ROZA-327621 format. One line per field, with one value per residue (C-alpha): residue number from 0; x, y, z. Coordinates in steps of 0.1 Angstrom, whole numbers. Each point is the difference from the previous one (the first is absolute). Layout:
// ROZA-327621
segu <- NUM, ...
u <- X, ...
v <- Y, ...
w <- Z, ...
//
This chain:
// ROZA-327621
segu <- 0, 1, 2, 3, 4, 5, 6, 7, 8, 9, 10, 11, 12, 13, 14, 15, 16, 17, 18, 19, 20, 21, 22, 23, 24, 25, 26, 27, 28, 29, 30, 31, 32, 33, 34, 35, 36, 37, 38, 39, 40, 41, 42, 43, 44, 45, 46, 47, 48, 49, 50, 51, 52, 53, 54, 55, 56, 57, 58, 59, 60, 61, 62, 63, 64, 65, 66, 67, 68, 69, 70, 71, 72, 73, 74, 75, 76, 77, 78, 79, 80, 81, 82, 83, 84, 85, 86, 87, 88, 89, 90, 91, 92, 93, 94, 95, 96, 97, 98, 99, 100, 101, 102, 103, 104, 105, 106, 107, 108, 109, 110, 111, 112, 113, 114, 115, 116, 117, 118, 119, 120, 121, 122, 123, 124
u <- -51, -9, 22, 17, 28, 29, 27, 35, 27, 19, 32, 8, 37, 4, 17, 4, -36, -24, 4, -31, 2, -22, 9, -29, 12, 4, -23, -32, -6, -2, -23, 13, 31, 14, 5, 0, 11, -8, -3, -19, 14, 3, -38, -15, -21, -36, 6, -20, 17, -14, -37, 2, 3, 15, -14, 29, 26, 4, 18, 17, 3, 22, 4, 37, -2, -28, -37, -22, -37, -13, -37, -19, -32, -19, 7, 28, 30, 36, 24, 36, 21, 24, 26, -5, -35, -9, -32, -8, -23, -13, -14, -34, 3, -3, 20, 12, 32, -1, 35, -5, 36, 26, 26, -22, 16, -22, 18, -20, 8, -20, -8, 1, 21, -17, -29, -25, -25, -1, -14, -36, -9, -19, -22, 29, 24
v <- -30, 37, 28, 17, 24, -16, 17, -9, -3, 33, 10, 37, 4, 35, 23, -27, -4, -30, -37, -21, -38, -26, -37, -19, -34, 14, 28, -10, 36, -13, -31, -16, -10, 29, -10, 35, 35, 31, 37, 28, 36, 32, 0, 35, 12, -12, -26, -32, -34, -35, -4, -37, -29, -35, -35, -15, 26, 15, 34, 21, 37, 26, 37, 2, 37, 24, -7, -25, -5, -36, -2, -33, -6, -5, 37, -8, 24, -3, 29, -12, 29, -15, -27, -17, -11, -24, -11, -37, -6, -36, -13, 11, 37, 24, 31, 33, 18, 38, 16, 31, 14, 2, -18, -30, -34, -31, -32, -32, -35, -27, -36, -9, 7, 21, -18, 19, -28, 8, 35, 9, 32, 26, 29, 24, -17
w <- 111, -4, -12, 29, 9, 17, 21, -10, 26, -1, 18, 4, -3, 16, -25, -26, -9, 2, -9, -6, -5, -15, 4, -16, 14, 35, 10, -18, -13, -36, 2, -32, -18, -21, -36, -16, 11, -21, 6, -16, 0, -20, -3, -5, 29, 1, -27, 6, -4, 5, -5, 3, 24, 1, 2, 18, 6, 35, 2, 27, -9, 16, -9, 6, -8, -6, 3, -19, 6, -6, -6, -1, -20, 33, 9, 25, -2, 13, 0, -3, 12, 25, -10, 34, -11, -28, -15, -2, -30, -4, -34, -11, 8, -29, 8, -14, 11, -1, 2, 21, -1, -28, 22, 7, -4, 6, 7, -5, 12, -19, 7, -37, -31, -26, -17, -22, 6, 38, -6, 8, -18, 19, -10, 0, -24
//
């Protein structure tokens, strides 16, 4: 499977805002069992995070606020700037995350618990 942007079912609720849902066992948006959830925030603008990939771990990333640019080593770029779109990132992709706004909060669903042996270091780390 290749990295790809995925639309998340979103329900506008008139004057009360929006509600987006992910049900991994039902809707197939997240093509793996979620074993870990983490989020990255309060990152200064234009700071680069990541610079690595994973051997086994699948990830699904959402910018729940702000803007985050995800760059892969093959030159592909994904701008995460709307919480109704997520990025599926299968193992084997080395990526960098560049936080483009001070209010950016990146939520990550992962298929594996943290394991330092699963990391593949890239040229940016």
